[in-house]
VOGU-3710 file (C-alpha; in Angstrom, 3 decimals, decimal comma):
1> mscfllpksl> -4,999/-17,075/-2,441  -5,334/-19,671/0,291  -2,031/-18,740/1,961  -1,671/-14,975/1,553  -4,018/-12,065/2,103  -4,039/-10,279/-1,236  -4,069/-6,465/-1,259  -7,470/-4,977/-2,065  -5,958/-3,122/-5,022  -4,851/-6,426/-6,574
11> ceelesifak> -8,312/-7,961/-6,016  -9,936/-4,929/-7,650  -7,527/-5,181/-10,585  -8,396/-8,859/-11,067  -12,113/-8,032/-10,953  -11,540/-5,283/-13,511  -9,887/-7,795/-15,869  -12,831/-10,187/-15,400  -15,334/-7,411/-16,092  -13,501/-6,279/-19,243
21> fwwqkrkgrk> -13,461/-9,866/-20,505  -17,146/-10,314/-19,691  -18,389/-7,118/-21,357  -16,077/-6,747/-24,389  -17,624/-7,297/-27,811  -14,590/-9,014/-29,250  -10,844/-8,926/-28,772  -9,567/-5,369/-28,669  -13,037/-3,751/-28,636  -14,486/-2,369/-25,438
31> gihwcqwkfm> -18,072/-3,054/-24,545  -20,575/-1,287/-22,336  -20,555/-2,301/-18,674  -24,288/-2,598/-18,137  -24,057/-2,947/-14,347  -21,504/-2,659/-11,564  -19,333/-5,637/-10,707  -20,699/-5,831/-7,149  -24,137/-6,599/-8,617  -22,604/-9,272/-10,842
41> crskneggmg> -21,117/-10,880/-7,714  -24,534/-11,436/-6,173  -25,876/-14,977/-6,251  -28,232/-15,940/-9,056  -31,099/-16,110/-6,549  -30,508/-12,421/-5,770  -30,430/-11,410/-9,436  -26,663/-11,515/-9,981  -24,442/-13,781/-12,040  -22,731/-15,578/-9,163
51> frsmsqfnvs> -19,205/-14,248/-9,803  -16,933/-14,199/-6,789  -15,711/-11,083/-5,089  -11,967/-11,727/-5,060  -11,299/-10,143/-1,662  -14,110/-12,099/0,020  -13,066/-15,302/-1,739  -9,479/-14,755/-0,578  -10,575/-14,347/3,051  -12,824/-17,417/2,873
61> llakqglrii> -9,918/-19,546/1,588  -7,767/-18,253/4,455  -10,556/-19,158/6,890  -10,562/-22,677/5,458  -6,830/-22,917/6,172  -7,475/-21,651/9,700  -10,058/-24,383/10,238  -7,518/-26,962/9,065  -5,018/-25,611/11,592  -7,619/-25,948/14,340
71> nnqdslvkcv> -8,707/-29,506/13,492  -5,553/-31,197/12,141  -3,567/-31,727/15,312  -0,653/-33,515/13,635  -0,080/-31,265/10,630  3,387/-29,801/10,257  2,022/-26,308/9,583  0,025/-26,353/12,812  3,026/-27,574/14,826  5,264/-24,824/13,436
81> lkakyflndh> 2,696/-22,020/13,869  1,725/-23,227/17,343  5,350/-23,381/18,467  6,047/-19,880/17,212  2,824/-17,907/17,668  0,319/-19,559/20,035  2,270/-22,028/22,154  0,039/-22,030/25,230  -3,230/-21,079/23,592  -5,775/-22,110/20,981
91> flhshlgnss> -5,634/-20,523/17,502  -8,980/-18,748/17,989  -7,950/-17,324/21,387  -4,403/-16,346/20,450  -3,025/-12,855/19,828  -0,877/-11,718/16,946  2,568/-10,474/17,905  4,601/-7,660/16,354  7,121/-9,757/14,412  4,718/-12,151/12,685
101> syicrslwaa> 5,272/-13,576/9,216  3,050/-12,513/6,336  1,419/-15,951/6,204  0,582/-15,741/9,889  -0,857/-12,231/9,537  -2,887/-13,451/6,557  -4,387/-16,329/8,562  -5,215/-13,947/11,412  -7,165/-11,783/8,953  -9,685/-14,634/8,612
111> kgilekgtcy> -9,858/-15,394/12,336  -12,889/-13,129/12,815  -14,892/-15,176/10,311  -13,941/-18,370/12,130  -14,965/-16,927/15,493  -18,389/-15,979/14,146  -19,095/-19,086/12,110  -17,586/-22,046/13,955  -19,229/-24,211/16,544  -18,176/-27,290/18,514
121> rvgtgtnisi> -19,564/-30,688/17,562  -20,063/-32,318/20,960  -18,102/-35,529/21,494  -16,974/-36,151/25,051  -17,607/-32,523/26,036  -14,402/-32,272/28,080  -12,938/-29,453/25,938  -16,108/-27,347/25,673  -16,898/-24,667/28,231  -20,638/-24,406/28,878
131> iddawilntv> -20,607/-20,607/28,887  -17,535/-19,472/26,933  -17,543/-21,762/23,900  -19,931/-21,951/20,952  -21,674/-25,326/20,958  -25,453/-24,878/20,619  -27,163/-24,290/17,282  -29,868/-21,632/16,878  -28,594/-19,416/19,700  -26,882/-16,033/19,475
141> nfrlpfvvnf> -23,313/-16,789/18,373  -23,995/-20,463/19,286  -23,539/-19,513/22,962  -25,789/-19,730/25,990  -26,613/-16,706/28,088  -24,937/-16,670/31,496  -25,993/-19,611/33,674  -25,893/-19,007/37,434  -25,880/-22,649/38,547  -22,597/-23,462/36,830
151> mldskvseli> -19,146/-22,162/37,586  -17,353/-20,324/34,801  -15,006/-23,237/34,063  -17,758/-25,895/33,860  -17,529/-28,261/30,906  -20,247/-29,781/28,738  -19,100/-33,241/29,874  -20,894/-32,519/33,188  -24,186/-32,570/31,273  -23,534/-35,970/29,630
161> dsnerlwkke> -24,017/-39,387/31,209  -20,767/-40,974/30,020  -21,949/-44,571/30,543  -25,235/-44,290/28,625  -23,991/-41,559/26,221  -27,177/-39,567/26,841  -27,861/-36,058/28,091  -28,715/-35,693/31,800  -32,263/-34,493/31,146  -33,191/-33,682/34,725
171> lisntfseed> -30,055/-31,617/35,360  -30,465/-29,736/32,077  -34,183/-29,063/32,662  -33,521/-27,719/36,170  -30,552/-25,569/35,163  -31,471/-23,983/31,843  -34,531/-22,250/30,498  -37,054/-24,466/28,737  -36,003/-23,132/25,339  -32,265/-23,615/25,951
181> agkilripla> -32,834/-27,062/27,506  -34,748/-28,122/24,390  -31,898/-26,945/22,147  -29,336/-28,859/24,223  -31,383/-32,068/24,281  -31,745/-31,945/20,475  -27,961/-32,116/20,008  -27,195/-35,703/18,917  -24,542/-37,650/20,806  -22,537/-40,434/19,146
191> rtphddliv> -22,762/-43,904/20,700  -18,979/-44,114/20,856  -17,284/-41,083/22,416  -14,989/-39,011/20,181  -13,026/-35,804/20,610  -14,875/-32,508/20,414  -14,504/-31,060/16,916  -14,759/-27,498/15,715  -16,978/-27,345/12,610
//
């Protein structure tokens, strides 16, 4: 499930087997299905039983593999996929070609979830675009609205005093709105610089 995108029919068949097992009275005797499986898949806080929807679980496992490809620079899988499918680009910004393997197409199926739910953890800031990349919590899609004072290719490292490892408060306050400046200044910076990570 963590390597291949399963067909929806197979996921529904698995869920049907789970439901039959859950509701049957004893072996060989059918029971009454008191509610639909989608209600059983709700969390316990929402009144369900916390069962997993197989298709959603499958996609989430594929997204986890995608995150590993993004963060593990030295993994063999990443080297092979990068060489074949996204040589000059990042996994999240790459496009799927016509003659892709089934594993590659499966990983691309979860790319939308990664684009919506991932955010950079600021290290040095040299790999993070101020406008294009997601790096600020509690904003729409973790992105800032367009900022006039910065060029499109400006990096977050321009907002960090590399010697003190602190944000340049005056520059941030003069450039961004008060709300956005507050969100930026609340992002913690490590004392020792590290690479920017996607989390």
